[in-house]
N, C-alpha and C positions, 0 to 999 in steps of 0.2 A: 689498291686494297683488294685482297681476295674475297670470294664470296663468303667464306667461313667467318672472316673478320666482320664483314658487313652484317651477316646474320646475327653474330654475337652482339654487335652494337645495337641492332634493332631490337633484339631480345632484352637487352639491358635497358633500353629506353622504354620499352613496353612495360617491363617489370617496375621500373621507377614510377611511370605514370599510374600504374595500377595501385601501387602502395601509397603514392601521394593522394590519389582519389580516395582510397580507403581511410587514410589518416584524416582527410578533410571531413569525411562522413562521420567518423568516430568523434571528432571534436565538435561537429555540428550537433550530434546527439547529446554529448556529455557536458559541453560548456556553453550554456545559453542562459540568458537572464530569466530567472524564475521568481525573484524576490518581490513580493508585494507587501507594502506597509500594513501593519496591524492597526486598524482604525477603531476597533471595538474591543469590548471586554465583557465578561459574564455579568457585570452589574447592569448591563443593558437589558437583561431579561430577569433581573431581580435576584441574581445569585451572589452569595458571598464567596470570595475567592482570595487566593494569595498567589503572588508571582513566585515562580520557582525556576531553578536551573539545575540541570544534571548532565552527566556525560553519556554519550552513546556507549554501548558495549563495544569493546575493542576486540578485534581479531588479529591474526598474524600479519595481515596485509593492509590493515586499515587503522589509523590512529584514532584516539578518542576525539569526538567533536562535542563542543559545549552547545547544549540545546536549551531553549527557553520555553516556558509553558505557564499554564495556570492549573492550580489545584483547587477543586471545589470539594470541600469536605461534606460529608453526608449531613442531613438535617440533624440538629442537636449536637453535633460534634464541632468543637472549636479549637482543639489542640491536637498535636501529634506527639507521640506515636498513636496510631489508630487501633481500634479493636480488630482482632484477626477475623472476626465473623462479618466485618463490613464488606459489602459488595461494591465493586468498582467497575467503571467503564472507562477504558482508554479510547479516545477518539483520535483518529489519524486522518489528516486532511489529504486532498488530492494534489496533483502536480500544478505548480503555478499558483497555489493558494497559500493559506497560513492557518494557524489554529482557530481563527474565527470562522473561516470558510463559509461566507454568506451564501454562496451558490448552493451548497449542500444543506444549509440550514443547521449548522453544527450547534449554534447557540440555543435554538429552540429545542433541539434534540437533547442537549445537555440539561436543560431546564426540566424537560419531561422525565428524564431518567432520575434527576435529583428529586423530583416530586414523588417518585416511586421508591425512594430510600437509598439510591446509589450515590456513591462519591464519584467524581469525574475528574479525569486528568486529560487536558488538551495541550498539545505542544506543537512547535514548529519543527518539521523535518530539516535536516541539514540543507543549507543553501536556500532556505525559505524563511519568511517572516524575520524574526530576530535571532535565529540560530546561526551557528558558524558557517562560513563558506565551505562549499564542497562540490565535487562534480556530481552530475546526475547519472545514476546507474540503473534506472528503470525499476528500482525496488531492491536491488541486490544489497548495496551497502546501507540503503535506507532501512532495511530490516534490523540493522544494528541499533538504529535509533529507537525503534519499537522495543527491542529487548532492553535498551537503557531505561526507557520509561517504565517497563515492568520491574526492572531491578530497583528503580527509585521507589516505586510503591512498596516493594518488599522491605526496602530499607526503612520505610515509614511504618512498617508493622503489618502490611497486608499479607494475606494468604493467597498464593498464586492460584489456588483452585477456586478463589472467589473473585477472580478478575476476568472480565470479558473485554475483548478488543474489537472495535469497529473501525474499519478503514474504508475510505471512499476512493475509488479509482486507483491512482498510484498508492495511496494509503492502504487500499485493500490488498494490493500486491505485497507491499511491505509487511503488512500484518499477517497475511497468509504465510509468507516465507518465514517470518519470525516464529509463528506459532507451529510451524512444522518441526521445530525443536521440541522434543518431548518435555512435558511438565512445566513449560514457562507460563502458561495461562490456562484458565478453566474452559474458555470457549472463544471462538473467533467468528466475526461476521464480515464478509467481503461484499461490498456494494460497488458495482460497476467496474470491477477489476478485469484486466485482461488475463488470459490463461497462459500466454506465451509471448514474450517480448518480441522475438523475431517476427512472429505472425502479425503483431500490431504494427511494427515498423514497415513491413511489406504493404499492409493495407493503407497506412497513412502516407506513404511515399508513392503509391500506385505502381510499385515495382512489379514487372512481369516475372513469371516463374523462371524463365531462362536467365534473365538478368540477375535475379535474386540468387540463383545457384552460383553464378560467377562472382557475385559481390561478397557473399557471406564469408568465405575463408579469409579474405583480406581484412574485412571489417572485424572479424573475431580476433585476428592477429593484432590489429591496431588497438582495439579496446583493451586487450590484455596488456599490451605494452604501455599504453597511455593512461589507462584508468584502473586496471587490475581485475577485470572480470571478463568472462565470455558470455555470448548470447544464451548459450544453453544453460548457464547458471540461473537465468531469470525465467524460469518456467514453473509458475505456481501449479499448473496441471500436473507436472511430474511430482512435485513436492507433496501435494495434498493426497496423492494416491498412497503415500507411505506414512501419512499423518493420522494420529489417533485423537487429536484435539477435536472436539465437536465443532462443526462448521455450518453456518448458514450462508448461502449464496443468494444475493439479491441483485437484480438487474432491471433496468427500465425497459419496457417493451418498445419504446421509441428512441432508444439510445442510438445516436448517429455518430458517435465518436468511437465507441468500442462495440463492435457487432455482437448481437445477442448470442451468436454461436460460441463466444468465449465463455459465457456463463454456462451454457450447456456442456461444454467440454469440462469445466470444473466440476459440475454436478456428476458427470459420467465418471470422472476420475475418483470422485468420492464414493462411487459404488451405487448411486441411485439407479433405479430401474428406468427403462425407456418410457414407460407410461407415466412415471412421476416427472420425468424431464419434459415430455410432451405436454403434460398438464400445466406445468410451471407453477404449481401451488401446493406445497407440502411443507413439512416441518423444517426441512433443510434446503429448500429451494423455492424462490418466489420471483416470478416475472411480474413486476409491478405495472399494471395496465395504465397506459397514457403517460408514463414517466419518461423523461429524457435522461441524459447522462448525469448520474448522481443526483437525480431529482425525485426519487421515490418518496423520501420523507416529505419534501415540500409539496408533492402532488397529493399525498394521502397521509397526513401527520398521524392521525389516530390509528389507522390501520398499520402503519409502519411501527409505531411504538408498541402497540399491542402484540404484534408478531415478534418483534425483537425481545420484548420483556418476557414473553412466554418461553421463547427459546432459552434465554439466559437463566430464567428461574428454574428451568428444567435441568440445566447442565452445570451451573455454578454450585459448588458444594453447599449442602444445607447446613 
């Protein structure tokens, strides 16, 4: 066998090995167990609620997914359709959680906002809780679930300008990406979200820069082929720079899962000044002292609710 043939065989073997490793990593990211059973419901904090189901919004590359959730009508409201002046909060859980999300304290937060006159919608993202199975995409297709929840509230009679969306971690990414679409909601709050999916993958895998540069093209190719998106699609940092939806970024000062630099990058993309970012305490950006990942509410419930309610009251249509 000539050296040209041997070189061609070696190149083919290396290419096959590279693509195989890329496919394995893409599947490891996308197809893993995330479903946790729902053991609680809003009655545990004294809230009246109804079980609901609705479809995610569909796009050209993604079919509809049936999503399960809870609807907590505002105080004094017992039937739908609802009045258009009703204020709403949609709560979006994090990765590996469900609509009850005890780690973030979603139930207590829902009760606090209900006490302030809000209606609340809590639901399971695709592949989580009791919603339909689906691949994990870091927030890209999950954004369609958030859009589906917003569409469902509008179908019930809600005014989009009166709806706020709060997302924890992955939910914050999905909420941010969803609300980058103009006019879908009145305001969005991102708690403990990453600013760029590829950046967080590199951190969580401990990938060196030289290795990451070599890995990304193959991973992008396989994610596109197997799941239908590219890493560059999942960059809240890029999307929020072009978004006119009012946004509050919250991050725990002691977050050891998503580095605090991600929150600063989001704030910078939103156009906040360096002094506001350094201070970490303004109307649109809050670094919660002593809080870990998605723990700001549990660390300081009153401060969290006061800050969030002030933000939503300012931006949801009067």
